[in-house]
N, C-alpha and C positions, 0 to 999 in steps of 0.2 A: 717282510714280504715287500718292496716297497713299491712294483708292481700294481693295477690294477684289476683282479679275477675277478676273469668272465666264467658263466656256474654254465657250463655242455652236457644240454642237453637233452636224451636220449632220441632220437627219433619215434621207434619204441612206445613214445610214452604217448596216449593220446591229447590230440590237443588243448584239453579241457581236463587235464590232472597235467600238462608241467607246470598255469602257479605251482600247485601243489608241490610238487618233481621239486624245485627249482627253494618253493620254502623250507623241506629236509632234509636237501642237499647241503642247502645255504645252512641251518642249524647245522645242523653233525659236522659244517666241517668249517665253524660259523664269518661263512661267507669270505672266508683266505685263501681255501684247493684245500686244506689241508685239514689230514684226520686222524682223531688222536682219542685211540678206541677205548677202554679200557676191556678185555675181555675177560670172559668171568663162564667163559664153556667148561671148566677144567673139572670140573662135580662132576662128570659125564667120562671127560675124553682120560684124565688122567685117576677116577676115584677119588678112594680119601686121602692119595704119598704127597698132592702138593695142597693140604688142611691139619697135617700134621704129625707131626716130627720136631727135632730139635737145626731148633735158628727159628721156627715157628711158630708165629705170636694163638697166643692157643685160642684169642678172639677168631679167631677164623674156620673153629670150628662149626661157630655153628656160619648159617650158608649164610642170615641179616649182614653178616658183617658187607655181605660184597654190597650188597644193598647201603646199609650205612658208608663206605662208603663215598661208593656213585650219589648219594646226595648231597652233600659235604665237598665234593670232590669237582672242582673242576674239571670235564668230559667233555669229550664231545660225545659218544653213547658210551654205554654198556654197553656189554653184547651175552647171554644167557640165554636157554630154552627156556617156552616161551612157558610151563607148570612152571617154573621159576617164577617168573611174573606176576599169573594169573597167581599169584596164593601169595607175595605179597607185592607188591602194585600199588594196590589200596595204598599202604599207607607211605607207601613211593612211587607216587600220581605224578610227582614232577620231574622223575630220573629222567637223562633225554635214552632212550632204548636204541640194539637191534633184538630183534629176534631169530636163533640157531636155528635155524629150520634140521640138524641131522646131526645126527653126536653118535661116535659111536669109544669103547671102551682098550681097553691097552692089554687088554689081558689074553687077547689072539693077538700074536707075534702075527706078523709075515709068512713069514719061515710054516706054523700050521696052515695057516687058509691066505686066501690075499685079503686085502684092506673094500676092507665097501662101507659103506659109511650110508645110508637110505632116508625119507626125507619121510620126516615123522610128519609132519603139519602142511597142512598147503598157506601158500597163502593170500589164500579166502579167508581163513580160520587167523591170522596176524589183523586183519585186517578187520577183522567182528570187535576180536577185543579189541582191539581199539578203537573202532567206533561205538561202541556199545560200553566203555570206560575210560572215555578219557586220555587215554592214553598216550604219552609223550610217546606214540613205536618211530623211528625216524631211519629207518630198513630194515631187511633179512639179508640175512646172509646165510652160507650155504658150505662145504666143502665137499671138493673133489678130490680122488687120487691116478690122476695116470698113471700109467707101467700096474697098473690093476689088472686080472682076467673081468674089474667087473665096470675101467674103465665106460666104458659106453657106455651103462647103469647111469653113473653119473652124473656127466658132460649130460644126458637127454634129460632127469631134473636139470639140471644145474643152466639150463637152457629155457625150460618152463616154467622153473623158480624164475630167472629175469624175468622173463618174457611176461609174467601174473604180475611182480610185481611196478614192472615199469606202469604194466591200464591204471594201478593202485597212488602214480604218484610217489612207488615207495625205492631209494636207492639200492643196491645190491654189492653186498659182497662177499667177496668168494675166498672159502678158501682153499689155493689152490700146490699142493702137497707131488707131487712124486714119488710115491709108496710100492711093495710089490721085489715080487722075487725079478724082474726083469727090469729092476732098479738097485743095481750098485747102491751105488753113492745120494742118500739125500739130499748133498750139499755139496752135489757138486751144481758150483752156479751154468756147466750149459743150466744146464736137464728146467734149474730154480727156473732160466729165462725161459725154457723151454712151456712151464708148468705157467707162468704171466701171462704169456704170448695166446697159449689156450684161455686162460680165464676173459684177454679183449675180445679176442673170436664170440666169445658164449652172449660175452654181451657186459661184461661188471663195467659196475664203476670202481669200484677197488679189488683190487689184488694182495691178499693176503701170501707171503709165504714167506719163507723160514729165509736167516742172513747165512749166506755160502761161507762157507768152511775158505778156509787159504792168508795166504796175508796177503792178501794185493783184494780183500773179499770186496772193501769200499772198494776198490777201478771198476773189480767184476760184474759188482750190483749194477753197475754202468749199465751195465750192457740187460741188466730184467731190466734197467727202467724200461728202457728202450725200447724192449723187444713187447710190451706194454701198453705203448702207443698212449693214444687217451681212454681208457686203462688205470686211471691211476697207482700205484705200490706207494700200500704199507706194510712191514719189516713185521713177526717174529721178535715175539722183548725174549720171547729161550727162556733157559732158566734161570737160575738163579745167579743174580750180580751186589760189588760192588756199586752204590751211589753213583758215585762218578767215571771210574769204566763207561758205567754200564750210557749214563749222559752222555758220555764222552764221542761212546758209540752210536750212539742215540742226533749225538752233534753233525758227526762225517756222512750217516746213513745217509739228510736231507740237504745238508749245506754239497757237502762228494758226491755221494754220489743222484742227487734227485729224488726220494722217496721223498711221494708226503705224507708223512704219517707216521704211526703208532700203530702198532698194537700189542698191549705190554699186560699185563696178568700174575703171572707167580710176585711177581720182580715190585705189583702195591699189591695184592692180596698179603701176603704170606707177614706185612706190619704189622704193628697194632692200627689198632683206628688214626689216631694221631697222623703218626711216623707216613698210615698211610695213604694218606688226603697232602699232606706237603708234599710227601714225595712223586703224588698226581699232578698236583700244581705244578714243579716246578718242568718234568715229561708235559704238555701240556704248553707254559711257557715258552720255551722249545718246540712244539712242534705247531705252535699255532700262531707265537710271539713271534719269533725268531728273536729268543734271550742268548743269548754269550749263555757260556759252561758256567762260566761263575756270577750272571745271573739267580742261575735254577737253581743251580751249588746251595747262593742266598734262599730263594726263597723254598728250598726243600730243607735248612737252618732256621730258616721261622725267619729274616734276615729282611727279609724282605715283602713289605705289605702284595698280598696277591688279588 
């Protein structure tokens, strides 16, 4: 990025906390406005499906594998649940964290019951964990589902989380999804744009959205970015992909669609430690440092210093 990036500090951040907010935001984005999020909340969201099976490194069965990757790779932050951080954070105090404040399993399908993911803990609990242990907690995250019969509850929680997190100088990433019986196609570009716009109305600093379906997905993702306004959009990494196709899609998301980063989980942690670190470094280089596809692939193959 050749232009100078200026951090926008929301007006609901108290004046006394604006310096802290800027420091946390700039740490998340390396002062360049783009976030490379290592998403590690799937232990709840997908249970053990993402951590054991064909093509998945045996290392991934151990939750500490996630922390080892986060401690060795270049990342903006590692997003995971409060409980895992409290169990492993003492061994990995220098990892930059985003604390996920809600999660739900995938056992109950939308046709059985409308999706509801309630807040587990408060932002104040996160602030206390950070203060008492000196952890590098840079922000918090929360998932909401528009289209669910329970959307009003989740939107209320999300708004309050944004308000309280900003009070503590912490940026907020909202996992912004459309899901429920009222949503026939979750990856419809129009409804993804709607979810991003809702995140903006809630005051989120980043909206994490699904990548749209369709041959014109790259173009339609532009509409999602526009709908979010000053709330930055990052795309979910999704299911397992080949390394080069993943990096090509990411390059298009950032340089064609105008997204402000990426949130990658399975495509990182299902690999062995060495490969996961090299791949995360490649994603970071492309996301934050404007590496080309060739440069990112060279980092993945270990041909360049990272």
